[in-house]
C-alpha positions as CSV (number, residue, x, y, z in Angstrom):
1,M,-0.2,0.2,0.2
2,G,1.4,3.3,-0.9
3,L,3.4,2.3,-3.6
4,S,1.2,4.4,-6.4
5,C,2.2,7.7,-4.9
6,F,5.5,7.0,-4.9
7,S,5.2,6.0,-8.8
8,H,3.3,9.2,-9.9
9,C,6.4,11.3,-8.1
10,S,9.7,11.8,-10.0
11,L,13.2,12.1,-8.0
12,S,14.4,14.8,-11.1
13,N,10.5,16.9,-10.2
14,T,10.9,16.8,-6.7
15,G,14.5,16.3,-5.9
16,P,16.1,14.5,-2.8
17,N,15.5,17.1,-0.4
18,H,11.9,16.9,-0.6
19,P,10.3,16.1,3.1
20,R,8.3,13.4,1.0
21,W,11.8,11.4,0.4
22,Q,12.8,12.1,4.1
23,R,9.9,11.6,6.1
24,G,7.6,9.1,4.0
25,P,3.8,9.3,2.8
26,E,1.7,11.5,5.1
27,F,-0.9,8.7,5.6
28,L,1.4,6.5,7.5
29,Y,1.4,8.8,10.5
30,K,-2.5,8.5,10.5
31,D,-4.2,4.8,11.7
32,E,-3.9,2.2,9.7
33,R,-8.1,2.4,9.3
34,D,-7.3,5.8,7.2
35,W,-4.9,4.4,5.1
36,P,-5.8,4.7,1.4
37,E,-6.5,1.3,-0.8
38,Q,-3.9,-0.4,-2.8
39,E,-5.0,0.0,-6.5
40,K,-4.7,-3.9,-7.9
41,N,-4.9,-3.1,-11.5
42,W,-1.5,-5.0,-12.3
43,V,-0.5,-5.3,-16.1
44,T,2.2,-7.6,-17.2
45,S,3.3,-9.3,-20.2
46,E,5.1,-12.5,-18.9
47,E,3.7,-16.0,-19.4
48,M,2.3,-17.6,-16.0
49,R,3.3,-20.7,-14.9
50,I,1.8,-23.5,-12.6
51,V,4.6,-24.3,-9.8
52,N,4.3,-27.5,-7.6
53,L,6.1,-27.8,-4.7
54,H,6.5,-30.6,-2.5
55,H,6.5,-30.3,0.6
56,R,8.4,-33.9,2.9
57,T,8.6,-34.0,6.1
58,G,12.2,-35.6,7.1
59,T,14.1,-36.4,9.9
60,E,17.8,-36.8,11.0
61,E,18.7,-40.1,12.4
62,I,21.0,-38.4,15.9
63,F,20.9,-42.4,17.7
64,K,22.0,-46.1,16.3
65,F,19.5,-47.6,18.2
66,E,20.8,-51.0,17.0
67,R,24.3,-50.3,19.0
68,F,22.0,-51.0,21.9
69,S,21.6,-54.0,24.4
70,K,19.4,-53.2,26.8
71,W,17.1,-49.9,27.2
72,E,19.4,-48.7,30.0
73,C,22.3,-48.2,28.5
74,L,20.3,-45.8,25.3
75,L,18.5,-43.9,27.9
76,R,22.4,-43.4,29.5
77,T,23.9,-42.1,26.2
78,A,20.9,-40.0,24.9
79,A,21.1,-38.3,28.2
80,E,22.1,-37.6,32.4
81,E,18.9,-38.3,34.0
82,L,16.9,-41.6,32.8
83,L,13.7,-39.8,32.9
84,E,14.4,-37.0,30.4
85,A,16.5,-39.5,28.8
86,E,13.1,-41.2,27.8
87,L,11.4,-38.5,27.1
88,T,13.6,-37.6,24.4
89,V,13.8,-40.7,22.9
90,V,10.4,-41.6,23.3
91,R,10.3,-37.9,21.1
92,L,12.6,-39.3,18.1
93,I,11.4,-42.5,17.3
94,Q,7.4,-40.9,17.3
95,R,9.1,-38.2,15.3
96,E,11.1,-40.7,13.3
97,S,7.9,-43.3,13.0
98,F,4.6,-40.7,12.7
99,A,6.3,-38.0,10.5
100,N,3.7,-36.4,8.8
101,E,0.9,-37.4,11.9
102,Y,3.5,-35.1,14.5
103,A,3.3,-32.3,12.0
104,T,0.2,-32.1,11.7
105,L,-0.7,-32.4,15.3
106,V,2.0,-29.3,15.9
107,F,0.2,-27.4,13.4
108,N,-3.6,-27.7,14.9
109,Q,-1.8,-26.5,18.4
110,Q,-0.7,-23.2,16.0
111,V,-4.1,-22.6,14.5
112,P,-7.8,-22.2,15.5
113,M,-10.0,-25.2,16.3
114,E,-11.7,-24.4,12.9
115,Q,-8.4,-24.1,11.2
116,R,-7.4,-27.6,12.5
117,K,-6.3,-30.3,10.0
118,L,-7.7,-34.3,10.5
119,I,-5.5,-37.3,10.9
120,D,-5.7,-39.5,7.9
121,K,-7.7,-42.4,7.8
122,N,-5.4,-44.2,6.5
123,S,-3.0,-43.3,8.9
124,K,-2.4,-46.0,11.9
125,L,-3.2,-43.7,14.7
126,Y,-6.3,-42.0,13.2
127,K,-8.2,-44.8,15.2
128,L,-6.3,-43.8,18.9
129,C,-7.1,-40.1,18.5
130,P,-4.0,-38.7,19.3
131,F,-2.6,-35.6,20.9
132,L,0.3,-33.4,21.6
133,G,0.9,-33.7,25.2
134,G,2.8,-30.6,26.8
135,D,6.1,-32.7,26.8
136,G,6.0,-32.8,23.2
137,L,4.9,-36.6,22.6
138,I,2.0,-38.2,20.5
139,R,-0.7,-39.3,23.4
140,K,-3.3,-41.8,23.1
141,D,-6.8,-39.7,24.1
142,G,-9.1,-41.9,25.9
143,R,-13.1,-41.7,27.9
144,I,-11.2,-41.9,31.4
145,D,-9.8,-38.8,32.4
146,A,-12.1,-37.4,34.9
147,A,-10.5,-41.0,37.1
148,P,-9.0,-39.6,40.3
149,W,-6.4,-41.8,41.0
150,L,-4.9,-42.6,38.2
151,S,-1.9,-40.8,37.0
152,Y,-1.9,-38.2,33.7
153,E,0.7,-41.1,31.8
154,A,-1.8,-43.6,32.9
155,K,-4.7,-41.9,31.3
156,F,-2.8,-40.4,28.1
157,P,-0.5,-43.1,27.4
158,A,2.6,-42.2,24.8
159,I,2.1,-44.1,21.8
160,L,4.7,-46.4,20.5
161,P,5.1,-47.8,17.3
162,K,4.7,-51.5,17.3
163,N,7.7,-53.0,15.2
164,H,10.6,-50.0,16.4
165,Y,13.6,-51.4,17.8
166,V,13.0,-49.3,20.7
167,T,10.1,-50.4,21.2
168,T,11.5,-53.8,21.9
169,L,14.0,-52.6,24.4
170,I,11.1,-51.2,26.5
171,I,9.6,-54.1,27.0
172,H,12.4,-56.6,26.8
173,N,13.3,-54.3,29.9
174,H,9.7,-54.2,31.6
175,H,10.6,-58.4,31.2
176,R,13.5,-58.4,32.7
177,K,12.3,-55.9,36.0
178,F,9.6,-58.1,36.6
179,G,11.1,-61.1,36.9
180,H,11.0,-63.0,33.6
181,A,7.4,-64.2,35.1
182,N,3.9,-64.1,33.8
183,N,2.9,-61.8,30.6
184,E,-0.3,-60.0,32.5
185,T,1.7,-58.6,34.6
186,V,4.5,-57.2,32.1
187,V,1.0,-55.9,29.6
188,N,-0.1,-54.1,32.8
189,E,2.7,-52.2,33.7
190,L,3.2,-51.4,30.3
191,R,-0.6,-49.7,29.7
192,Q,0.9,-48.0,32.7
193,R,2.5,-45.3,30.8
194,F,2.6,-46.9,27.2
195,H,0.0,-47.7,24.3
196,V,1.5,-50.8,21.8
197,S,-0.9,-52.0,19.3
198,E,-0.9,-55.8,19.5
199,I,0.9,-56.0,23.3
200,R,0.3,-59.2,24.2
201,S,1.6,-60.4,20.8
202,A,5.2,-58.6,21.2
203,V,4.9,-59.7,24.6
204,R,4.9,-63.5,24.5
205,K,7.4,-63.4,21.5
206,M,9.9,-61.2,23.7
207,S,9.1,-64.4,26.8
208,D,9.8,-66.4,24.0
209,N,12.9,-65.3,22.4
210,C,14.5,-64.3,26.2
211,R,17.3,-65.7,26.7
212,K,17.2,-66.3,30.6
213,C,13.4,-67.8,29.7
214,K,14.8,-70.3,27.1
215,V,17.0,-72.0,29.5
216,P,15.2,-73.7,31.5
217,K,12.2,-73.8,28.6
218,A,14.9,-75.4,26.1
219,S,13.7,-78.8,25.1
220,P,15.6,-81.5,22.6
221,H,14.1,-81.5,18.6
222,P,15.4,-85.1,17.8
223,P,15.9,-85.4,13.8
224,R,12.9,-87.1,11.8
225,M,12.8,-91.3,12.4
226,G,15.8,-92.8,10.8
227,P,16.0,-95.9,8.4
228,L,16.4,-99.2,9.6
229,P,20.4,-101.1,9.6
230,E,20.6,-103.6,7.4
231,S,21.0,-105.8,10.1
232,R,17.2,-105.8,10.8
233,L,16.6,-105.9,6.9
234,N,18.5,-108.8,6.1
235,P,16.6,-111.9,5.1
236,Y,17.8,-115.4,4.2
237,V,19.9,-115.6,7.1
238,R,20.2,-118.0,10.2
239,P,18.5,-117.0,13.4
240,F,20.2,-114.6,15.9
241,T,22.7,-114.0,13.0
242,F,22.3,-110.5,14.4
243,T,21.4,-110.1,18.1
244,G,20.6,-107.5,20.1
245,L,21.1,-107.9,24.0
246,D,19.7,-106.2,26.9
247,Y,19.5,-107.2,31.0
248,F,16.3,-106.7,33.1
249,G,15.5,-107.5,37.1
250,P,16.9,-107.9,39.4
251,I,14.1,-111.0,40.3
252,S,14.6,-112.2,44.2
253,I,15.1,-115.8,44.6
254,R,15.2,-118.2,47.6
255,L,17.9,-119.5,47.9
256,G,18.1,-121.7,51.0
257,R,17.2,-119.5,54.1
258,S,18.5,-116.6,52.0
259,C,17.3,-114.3,49.5
260,V,19.6,-113.4,46.5
261,K,19.3,-111.2,42.8
262,R,19.3,-112.9,39.4
263,W,19.1,-110.8,36.3
264,V,17.9,-111.8,33.1
265,A,20.5,-111.9,30.0
266,L,18.0,-111.0,26.9
267,F,19.1,-111.8,23.5
268,T,16.8,-110.4,20.6
269,C,17.4,-111.9,16.9
270,L,16.8,-108.6,15.0
271,T,15.9,-110.3,12.2
272,T,13.1,-112.9,12.9
273,R,12.3,-111.1,16.4
274,A,13.1,-113.7,17.8
275,I,14.1,-114.2,21.6
276,H,16.5,-116.0,24.0
277,L,16.5,-115.7,27.6
278,E,19.8,-116.2,30.4
279,L,19.9,-116.3,33.6
280,A,22.8,-113.9,35.0
281,F,24.3,-114.2,38.4
282,T,25.8,-110.7,38.4
283,L,26.0,-107.7,36.4
284,A,29.8,-108.2,35.9
285,T,31.6,-108.3,33.3
286,E,32.4,-111.9,34.2
287,S,29.2,-112.6,34.8
288,C,27.6,-111.4,30.9
289,K,31.0,-113.6,29.2
290,L,29.4,-116.4,30.7
291,A,26.0,-116.0,29.6
292,V,27.4,-115.0,26.0
293,R,29.2,-118.3,26.1
294,R,25.8,-119.9,26.7
295,F,24.2,-118.2,24.6
296,I,26.6,-119.2,21.8
297,A,26.9,-123.1,22.4
298,R,23.1,-123.5,22.0
299,R,22.2,-120.4,18.9
300,G,25.3,-120.4,17.2
301,A,27.9,-117.4,17.1
302,P,26.6,-114.1,15.6
303,L,28.1,-111.5,13.2
304,E,27.1,-108.6,15.6
305,I,25.8,-107.7,18.5
306,Y,24.4,-104.5,20.0
307,S,24.1,-103.4,23.3
308,D,23.8,-100.4,25.1
309,Q,26.7,-99.0,27.4
310,G,26.1,-101.0,30.3
311,T,29.5,-100.9,32.2
312,N,29.2,-104.7,31.7
313,F,28.7,-104.8,28.2
314,Q,31.9,-102.2,28.1
315,G,33.9,-104.1,29.9
316,A,32.7,-107.4,27.5
317,R,33.2,-105.6,23.7
318,K,37.1,-103.8,25.4
319,E,37.9,-107.8,26.0
320,L,36.8,-108.9,22.2
321,Q,38.1,-106.5,20.9
322,Q,41.8,-106.9,22.3
323,E,41.6,-110.3,22.2
324,T,40.2,-110.1,18.5
325,N,42.9,-107.5,18.0
326,K,45.8,-110.0,19.4
327,L,43.9,-113.4,17.4
328,N,44.3,-114.8,21.0
329,H,41.6,-117.3,20.2
330,E,40.8,-119.1,23.8
331,L,39.3,-115.5,25.0
332,A,37.9,-115.3,21.2
333,A,36.3,-118.2,21.6
334,T,34.8,-117.2,24.9
335,F,32.5,-115.1,22.7
336,T,32.1,-115.8,19.2
337,D,35.0,-115.9,16.6
338,A,37.0,-113.3,15.1
339,A,34.5,-111.9,12.7
340,T,32.0,-111.1,15.4
341,Q,31.7,-107.5,16.1
342,W,29.9,-106.1,18.8
343,K,28.4,-102.8,18.2
344,L,27.4,-100.5,21.5
345,N,24.6,-97.8,20.9
346,P,25.1,-94.0,22.6
347,P,24.2,-93.6,26.7
348,Y,21.2,-93.0,27.3
349,A,19.2,-93.9,24.2
350,P,16.8,-96.6,24.3
351,H,15.0,-95.2,21.1
352,M,18.0,-96.9,19.4
353,G,17.5,-100.1,21.4
354,G,13.8,-100.0,21.1
355,I,13.4,-103.6,19.3
356,W,15.1,-105.1,23.1
357,E,13.5,-103.0,24.8
358,R,9.8,-103.5,23.6
359,L,10.4,-107.4,24.2
360,V,11.6,-106.6,27.8
361,R,8.1,-105.6,28.6
362,S,6.7,-108.5,26.9
363,V,8.6,-110.9,29.3
364,K,7.9,-109.0,31.8
365,A,4.4,-109.1,31.1
366,A,4.5,-113.2,30.5
367,L,6.5,-113.7,33.9
368,A,3.6,-111.9,35.8
369,A,0.7,-113.8,34.0
370,M,2.1,-117.4,35.6
371,E,1.8,-115.8,39.0
372,M,4.8,-117.3,40.7
373,S,5.9,-117.0,44.1
374,R,7.2,-114.6,46.1
375,N,10.5,-115.2,45.7
376,P,10.5,-118.5,43.9
377,D,13.8,-120.9,44.1
378,E,16.7,-120.6,41.6
379,E,15.0,-124.0,39.2
380,T,11.4,-122.3,39.0
381,L,12.9,-119.4,37.5
382,I,14.7,-120.7,35.4
383,T,11.6,-123.1,34.3
384,A,9.2,-120.1,33.8
385,L,12.0,-118.3,31.6
386,A,12.0,-120.8,29.7
387,E,8.1,-120.4,29.2
388,A,8.2,-117.1,29.1
389,E,10.7,-117.4,26.1
390,S,8.4,-120.2,24.3
391,L,5.1,-118.1,24.8
392,I,7.3,-114.9,23.5
393,N,8.8,-116.7,20.2
394,S,5.1,-117.9,19.2
395,R,3.4,-114.6,19.3
396,P,2.1,-113.6,15.2
397,L,4.6,-110.6,13.5
398,T,2.1,-110.0,11.5
399,Y,-1.9,-110.1,11.3
400,L,-4.2,-112.8,10.9
401,P,-4.9,-114.2,7.7
402,L,-8.4,-114.8,6.6
403,D,-8.2,-116.6,3.1
404,T,-7.4,-120.0,4.6
405,E,-7.3,-122.0,8.1
406,E,-4.0,-123.8,7.5
407,N,-2.5,-120.8,7.1
408,E,-1.6,-119.5,9.9
409,A,0.3,-116.3,11.1
410,L,3.8,-115.7,10.8
411,T,5.5,-116.5,14.0
412,P,9.4,-116.1,15.1
413,N,9.2,-120.0,16.1
414,H,8.4,-120.6,12.2
415,F,12.3,-119.5,11.5
416,L,13.3,-121.6,14.9
417,L,10.8,-124.7,14.7
418,L,9.0,-124.8,11.6
419,S,6.1,-123.7,12.9
420,S,3.9,-121.5,15.5
421,N,4.4,-124.0,18.4
422,G,6.8,-126.6,17.5
423,V,4.7,-128.9,17.3
424,C,3.7,-129.7,13.8
425,Q,6.9,-130.9,11.9
426,P,7.1,-131.7,8.2
427,V,6.2,-135.8,7.5
428,T,9.8,-137.2,6.8
429,M,10.3,-140.8,5.7
430,Q,13.2,-142.6,7.5
431,S,15.7,-144.0,4.4
432,H,19.0,-144.0,4.2
433,N,18.8,-143.6,-0.1
434,T,21.1,-141.3,-0.4
435,S,18.3,-139.1,-2.7
436,A,15.3,-139.8,0.0
437,I,17.1,-137.7,2.0
438,R,18.9,-134.8,-0.2
439,S,14.9,-134.7,-1.5
440,N,13.7,-134.0,2.8
441,W,17.0,-131.6,3.1
442,K,14.5,-129.7,0.0
443,H,11.9,-130.0,1.3
444,V,13.1,-127.9,4.5
445,Q,14.9,-125.1,2.2
446,V,11.7,-125.3,0.4
447,M,9.8,-124.8,4.0
448,L,12.8,-121.8,5.0
449,D,12.2,-120.3,1.8
450,R,8.4,-119.9,1.8
451,F,8.9,-118.4,5.6
452,W,11.1,-116.1,4.6
453,S,9.1,-114.9,1.6
454,R,6.7,-114.4,3.8
455,W,8.6,-112.3,6.2
456,I,9.6,-109.8,2.9
457,K,5.9,-109.6,1.9
458,E,4.4,-109.4,5.5
459,F,6.5,-108.2,8.1
460,L,8.9,-105.6,6.4
461,P,6.1,-103.1,5.6
462,I,4.9,-103.0,9.1
463,I,8.2,-101.9,10.1
464,S,8.5,-99.6,7.5
465,R,6.3,-97.2,9.0
466,Q,7.2,-93.8,11.0
467,S,5.3,-93.6,14.1
468,K,6.9,-90.3,15.4
469,W,9.9,-87.2,14.7
470,F,8.2,-86.6,11.2
471,G,9.4,-83.4,10.1
472,E,12.6,-81.6,9.5
473,V,15.1,-79.3,12.6
474,K,17.7,-77.4,12.7
475,P,20.7,-79.4,12.4
476,I,22.9,-79.0,15.4
477,H,26.3,-78.1,14.9
478,I,30.3,-78.2,16.5
479,G,30.0,-75.3,18.7
480,D,27.0,-74.8,19.7
481,L,25.7,-74.9,23.8
482,V,23.7,-77.2,24.9
483,M,22.0,-79.0,27.8
484,I,22.4,-82.6,28.6
485,V,18.8,-83.7,29.7
486,N,18.5,-85.5,32.5
487,E,14.8,-86.6,33.8
488,M,15.4,-87.3,37.1
489,R,17.3,-84.0,37.6
490,R,15.1,-80.7,35.6
491,N,17.1,-78.3,37.6
492,S,20.2,-79.5,37.9
493,W,21.0,-79.9,34.0
494,E,24.4,-79.9,32.8
495,R,25.3,-77.5,30.1
496,G,28.5,-78.1,28.2
497,R,29.2,-77.7,23.9
498,V,29.6,-79.7,21.3
499,V,32.9,-81.1,20.1
500,K,32.2,-84.1,17.8
501,L,29.4,-84.8,15.9
502,Y,28.2,-88.5,14.4
503,P,26.2,-88.5,11.3
504,G,23.1,-91.1,10.6
505,K,23.9,-93.4,7.2
506,D,21.2,-90.8,6.1
507,G,23.3,-87.9,6.3
508,R,21.2,-86.9,10.0
509,I,23.2,-86.2,13.0
510,R,22.3,-88.7,15.4
511,S,24.9,-88.2,18.3
512,A,27.2,-85.6,19.7
513,D,30.3,-85.7,21.8
514,V,29.4,-82.9,24.1
515,K,32.2,-81.1,26.3
516,T,30.8,-80.4,30.3
517,S,33.0,-79.1,33.3
518,T,33.6,-82.8,34.2
519,G,34.7,-84.1,30.7
520,I,33.5,-85.1,27.3
521,V,30.8,-87.5,26.7
522,Q,28.3,-88.6,24.3
523,R,24.9,-88.4,24.7
524,P,21.7,-89.0,21.7
525,L,20.2,-85.6,20.2
526,T,16.8,-86.4,21.8
527,K,18.8,-86.2,25.3
528,L,20.0,-82.1,23.6
529,A,18.5,-79.4,24.2
530,V,20.2,-76.5,22.0
531,L,20.5,-73.0,23.7
532,D,19.9,-70.1,21.1
533,V,22.1,-67.3,23.5
534,G,23.8,-64.9,20.7
535,I,25.5,-61.9,21.2
536,Q,22.6,-60.1,19.2
537,S,19.5,-61.8,19.9
538,I,17.3,-59.2,20.5
539,Y,18.0,-57.6,17.7
540,L,17.4,-60.7,15.3
541,I,14.0,-60.8,17.1
542,H,13.3,-56.9,16.3
543,N,14.5,-57.9,12.9
544,S,12.1,-61.4,12.6
545,N,8.9,-59.1,14.1
546,S,9.6,-56.4,11.9
547,S,7.9,-56.2,8.6
548,G,10.7,-53.7,6.7
549,V,8.9,-50.5,7.5
550,Q,8.0,-48.7,11.1
551,S,4.4,-48.9,12.0
């Protein structure tokens, strides 16, 4: 305004000493309401063009939040006082995650009510009715502001982005503060000051990934059930060619006027599932050697003997290996011959010897059904074991056929006695003719071949199915920190580090050597609980929960 007055004046007409140039126009000394109106009759020959202006609110990253592993460390780095530091950090992450909403709220504070803008409906804060508090934090408006006993922060909690790393630190801080206990307690305490979307899900994820909580909750993850060994699948071999050995007991017997303990050695044919029972007087290695020798005298020398790592089995195996290496025929004959191998399963791996563990249960059930006296004498016990052996060997290996009555179910006795109970024998003619003897031998061979053919067609498909451990699991590695599971002592499980792995024929790890404070022990994966205690565990939790865009 007033420019028209100067435009009509010329410096040449009035001169530089004219009072108008020194004092200005007279209307400037009057009230603004008395000023003359500006004439808006501008004329220009320039081309008018549309100019588009793009406005974007950006924030500068002051802190690298991922450098901190604890909420307290981040607060102490941000400021000297913890409370002011907390407000500062929360204010920063709000401006970073809710930049557009923050700019709208700041603008609304500077303009009258009728000129205020609304939060975009697509914003995640739209339904929270956010407002900017006096401390500069974006807070959630609610309906309990009239509650007299609630604090200001509980009535109007500060809004935190769900997937931000700082939010993860705050939840982790409350989780540790309340003793890694009930998640609902953590949820309740967080709600006294903050609002986090899907807070229960976030707290549960923190609890599931907490380093300290993982230790008492750790459990083994066994690999997928492995294939059966070749010793279980070899047809057309002599029974007890591949043998499993296990002990059960003790059984108290009456000897004179005193009671003594006896154990039972159970030999299992891994192919035909037949059993042989021997009475063991003690658990010493010498008693085990004598039981093996009696078994060999009746059933023949096996090619392979499998057992767990009992001390008596280890002693017998060591002596067998030592004497076999030295070619000492005297002690080698005590067990078998120089071709026999004794293989031990890993300690605390009963599932690897399930074929004889299940038969131990069957023998115990057969003995219980005989209703012997509480403390039988030794002769009665030997007789009872023979009866139980005959009973178990006559059990059907497959389902009963329904085609003919003569075609009975296949049993282990078919391979031992050529019939289920040893009563029905093939008819033979007594003759000294060589051709007749050869014919009888061929007849027996044909019967055995028929039994083996039925074994292949009827029995093998039954044992091929998997009953558990179907899925793949994360493999264990050398250097992993593990806990050795002991069902008897949950609170005193040993910790150790894996130093050696033992893969199976399918390439999956089945057992491992673990170095503990007391030495190196071998355990199956069913007894090893891997501890996921990486240094950047909280950062990994945040990355797994985040979708790449802060919300």
